[in-house]
N, C-alpha and C positions, 0 to 999 in steps of 0.2 A: 504493500500500500504506500503510495507516494506521500511523503511528509508535507504537511501544509506549510507554506512559506509565511511565517508570522510577520506581521507588519508593525508590531509594537514590542517593546522590551520593558521589563520591570524597571521602575524608576523614571521612565520617560514621561514628560508632561505633554498632554495633548489637549486641544480645544475641541469640544464636542457640542453638537446640538442634540438635545434629548428629544426622542420621538414619542416614546410611550413608557408606561410603567411595566416592570416585570412582575412575575407572580409573587415575589417576596417584597414588593414595594420599592425596588431599586429602579433608578432611571436607566433607560436603554438608549445608547447612542452608537454611532458608527464612525470608525476611523479607517478610511480607505477600505470600506466595505467589511471591516471586521467589527463584530459585535463587542461592545464594551458596556459592562454593568457598573453603575455608579450609585452607591447608597446616598440618600439625601437629596438627589436631584429630581427635577420634575419635568414633565413634557413641556416643550416650548422653550426651555431654558438653554442659554448658551453658557457653557461652563469651561473651566480649566480643571483637569483631573490628572492625578499622578497614577500611572499604571502600577498596580500592586502585584497581581499574579497573572500569568499567561497560560492558557490551556489550548488544546488543539483547535477548538472551534470558537473560543471567546476569550475575553480578558476581563478582569475586575480592576477597578480603580478607586482611589480616594478623592473625594471632592475637595479641591483646593480653593477655588474662587468661582463665584457666580458673576458672570459679566452681564447677563440679561436675565432677570428673575421672571418667573411665571406670575401672571396676575393672581393666580390661585394660591400662591405661597403665603403662609401666615406664620406668625411666631408660635411655636409649640407652647401650650400653657403649662405643661409639666416640666419642672426644673431638672428632672432626671431623664427626660425623654431620650437624649442622645447617649445615655449610658446603659439603661436597664434592658433594652431590647424587647420589652413586652409589647410596645407599639411600634409601628413602622411608618405611620402616615399622619402624625399629628401636625406636621408642617404643611399639610395640604388642606385647603378649605373643605368642609364636610360634604357639600354638594358635589364638589369635584371628586371626592373619595368615592361617592356612589357611582359616578360616571366611570371612574377607573376600574371599579369592580365589575361593572358590566363589560368593560373592555377585556378584562381578564378572561371572562367566559368566552367572549368572541374569539380571542387569541387561541384558546384551547381547541375550539371547534374548527377553526381554520387550520390548525396544525394537524389534527387527527381525523377530520372528516372532510367531506366535499362541501360542507356548508360554509358560507362566508358572512361577513357583516351585513350584506344585502339580503341574504337568503335565510339566515338563522332567525327563527321566530322567537326573538327574545324581547322581554319587556324591561322597562326601567327598574333599576334596583330599588327595592323598598327599604328605606332607612328609618331612623328614629327621630322623634321630635326632640328628645334630649339624649344625645349619644354619650352620656357619662354615667358612671356608677351602675353599670348594667350587669356586671359579672356576679353570679351567685355563689361562686366557689373560688377560693384562693389557695394556692399551694406554694409556700415560701420556704426556701432553704434556710437553715440555721447555721451561723458561723460566729466567729469572734474576731474582733479587732482590738488588740490590747486586752483590756479588762471588760470591754463592752460586748454584749451579745447582740448580734444583728439578725434580721430576718428579711430576706429579699430574693432577688434573682441574680444569676451570674451574668456579667457582661458578655455579650456575644463573643465566642471564640476565646474565652478566658476562664480562669477560676477566681476572678475577683468578684466578690459579692457586692451588689448594690443594695444598700439598706433602704427598703421601701416602707416609709412610715405613714404615707398617706396616698396610696395609689388612686388615681382619679377615675379609673374604669372599674374599680371594685365597689361593691355595695359598702356604704360607710360602716355598717356593723362588722364586716370582715376586717377592715382596717383597725377598728377599735379592739376586737378580740386578739388579733395578732400582736398589736402593741402591748397589750396587758400581759399576754402569755409570755412574750419575750422578756418583759421586766421581771416576771415571777421566776422564770428559769434562771435569770441572772441573780436575783435576790437569794434564791435557795442554793446557788452555786452548783446546779446540776450540770454535769459535763456535757459539752456540745460536741457533736461529731466532727472529727478531723479527717477529711477525705484522704490526705496524703499519708497520715500515720495509721489510719483505720482504727482510731481510738474514739472515746467519747460515747455519748448515748443518744441525745436528741438530734435527729437528722433534718426533719421537715415538719412544719405545721400546716395542716390542712383545715380550712374552715368552710363550711357550706351553710348558707342561709336560705330560708324560705321567704321569697319576696312577699307573698300574701299572708303568711303566718308569722313571720319573723322568728321562727324556730331556728336554733343554732346547733350545728353539729361540729364538734372539734375532734380532730384526729392528730395524735402525736405519733409520728413515724420515728421509730427508734432502731438503733443498731443491735441492742441487747434486749432480752425479755425483761430483765430486772431494771426498774427505774429507781435510782436513789431518792430517798425521802418522798416516796410516792404519796403517802398519806397526807403529808404537808402540802405537796404539790396540788393534790385534788382539792384540799380545803381552801387553799389560796385562790385557785382558779374559780371555784364555786362562789367564794366570797366577793371577788372583784368582778365576776361576770355572772350575775345571778340569773340572767335570761337564757343561759345555756340549757339545751334540751338533753344533750348527751356528750360524754367524753369517751373517746375510743383510743386504743393503742394499736398500731400496726407494727409488727416486728419485721425488720428488713436488714438482715445481717450481711447480705451479699454486696460486693462492689459492683454497682449497677446504676445506670441512669434512670431506671424505672422508679416511679414514685413509691409504689407499694411493694411490700413483701407478701407472702402468702397468708400469714397468720394475723387475724384480728382478735382483739380482746375488748369487751365492753368494760370500761373502768367505772362508769357511773351513768345513770340516767336511762333514757329510752333507747331501744334498738334502732328506731327510725325517727327522722323528722318528717313532717308532712308539708308538702307544697301543693298549692292549688293552681291549676290552669283552667280558666273558664269555670265551668261548674263541676269539674273533675278534681278529685283529691288523689295525691300520690304519696306513698310511703317510700322514703329513700334511705337505704343503708349506705355506709361510707363508700363502698366500692361501686355502687350502681352508677351507670352513666345517666346523666340528665342534662339536657341542653343548658348552656351556661347563661343564656339571655332569655329569661322567661317571657318578657314583654314581646320580643320579636318571635319567639317560638309559637305563641298563640296565632300570630299572623301567618306564619309558615304552615302550621297545622290546619288552619282554615283553608289555605290554598290546596293542601293535600286533599282535604275533604271535597273541595270544589272539583278538583281533577278526577277524583274517584267516582263522582257522579252516582252516588248510591241511591237505591230506591227501596231498600229493605229486603231485597231478594238475593243479594250477592254474597258469595263466599270470598273472603278477603284474606290474603297472606301478608303478614307483617314480618319481613325478613330483617335480621339484625335488630330485634325489637327492643333490646334494653329492658327497662322497667315497664314496658308496654304502653308508653305514652301515645304513640301514633295509633296503634291498634285500638286502644280504648277510646281515643278521640273519634274513631270511625264506628265503633261497635254498635251504638244505638241506631245507626242507619244501615246496618248490615245484617245479613242472615247469620253468618258465623265469621269469626276472626280467629286465625291461627298464627301464632308467632313463635320465633325461636331465637335463641342467643346462646353463645358459648359460656357466658359467665353465670355460674350457678346462683350467686346471690341476686343478680339482676332478675332472673326468672322467678326466684322466690318472691321478690318484690312485685313483679308483674302479676303473679297469682294473687298476692295480697291486695293489689290495687284493683284487680277485677272484682274481687269480693267486696272491697271497700266501697266501690261505686255501683254495686248491684248489677254487674254485667256478666250474666251467666253464659253468654254466647261467645266469650273470649277465652281462648285456651292457649297456654304457653308451654314450651318444652325446652329443656337444656340440650343444646347440640348445635352443630354447624348447619347453616342454611343449605349448603350444597349437599348435605346428607339427608336432612329431614324432608326437604321439599320434594326431591325425586321419590322418596319413600311414600309420601302422601299421594303422589300421582299414581304410583303403582297400586296403592290401596283403593283407588277409585275416586279420590277427592278431586273435584273440578273447580279450580279458582276462577273467579270472574275478574277480580282486580288484585294485582300484586303491588305491594309497596315495599321498596327497598331503601334502607338508610345505612349503607355500608361504611366501614372505616375509610381512611384516606386512600388506602390501596385499591378501593373499588370492589366490585362484585367478583367472586370466584368464577372461573370459567365454567365449572360444572353447574353452578347456579344459573348462569346465563343460558347454558344449553337447556336446562330444565324449564326455564321461563319460556323459551322458544317452543319446547315440546308441549307445554301446558295448554296452549291455545287460549290463554287468558287474553281478553280483548284490550285491557287497559293496564299499563304499567306506570306507576308514579315513582319516580326516582328522586330521592332526597340525597343531596351530595354536599360534602364539605371540601371537595377537590375537583375543580372544573376539568383538570387534565384527565383524571381517571373516569369522570363522567363522560367526557367526549370519547375516550377509548372504548368504553362499554357501549356507548351509543353506536359507534361504528360497527361493532359486532351485531347489535340488534337491527341496525339498518339493513345489513346484508341478509338478515333472516326475515325481513318483511315488515319490520316496525317502521313507523314514521314519527318524527318528533313534531308534535302538534304545537307545543308551547314550552318555553322555559322562563321561569321567574326567579331572578336573583334576589337574595335577602341579605341585608347587612346585619348579621348577628354579632359581629365583632368590630364595632366602630374604632377607627384609628389604628387598626391592624390591616395587614394585607389580605386577610382571609375573607372569603365570600362563600355563602351557602346558596345552593340552588334547589329549586323544585321543578322537575321536568315531567311533562306528560308525553308518553309514547303510546301510540295506538297502532293496531295492525292495519 
């Protein structure tokens, strides 16, 4: 294979005109037809950038100077924006963020399918009236700086922890709980995890809040099963945070980037917190997946319901169902709902949630979608509507094959990754499906992420 003749070198300064945003929020420019990604730059800007790294098909660069700023550029309101890495687009006006996220979806379909900006049936991104304080869950690493205990996120590409005392996209109660727990850990001198030495106890603090109920779930992720001064720790936490519903421990001894280990222990309180979406209630255990932005989730699930077009006579499959949120959202207007997920605790919650809401026509199983769905088909189950909400990697090939074989007339695809959505759609197009409409949602304002709800019909 002939090696590409690279046109830039590390350390070289180049002048670029930024054409569009990439999927991670970086600006995309071209130097002598070579793609250059520059964090912090915006479409329409003329910039000077210093080449950082060169790869076979592209290069990355650091923004050095803005010669001509985009009219949509604004001052990021968060003082830690350029360090923490949790947000990527605070320097872009919110309405322009919504346009950029629609463009992300268009880029994905242009890359992987025959559809273009002119032929893709895409609607404007649905955003938020107030795009702040929307996250219902925070997971913050614990570390020390001198004698001070810190809780925050690592700077991108480093092991330097940015102390987040007042994150602007978290629910205010989460910020309050994290700040108090951090102080209590320091006051009681409980050892904090040291990643390099593999010593210490407390690794991560996770807090989840019910937006409608304000119930609070605290999880302490620890390296060891034993927590020093545990009784005092629980007393202090309960005294300073009386609104807590439960305190859990997760034991995670392995050297791993995963948040959770396998073992959970309830240290105090209820096993679940309750959250409400519309007129439905959901019990949530610590490991259960639940959308991070409840206000936008309701809008998206209403779109799922509209695309499903139920009359009360349909059999519905809810693949990758989690705690059953989508399936239960549809159950009252369906004949039967069947869901599956690989996480045992999530399915236990889904069954509890079906009972909690009096929905006897919703059934959930522990297992892989690509295993259970073909099995149901062989047993004679005939779905009319299939809903999938897969992880970022998209649907398994076996599941896509089973969807094609099922003869279901409508497929509603909820996606957190436009690239894998487009790839899966390409497979479905070749099997006779047509993309009727795609609706982007901004579930994560000020980040580069975009959620989509797509309707495919035969």
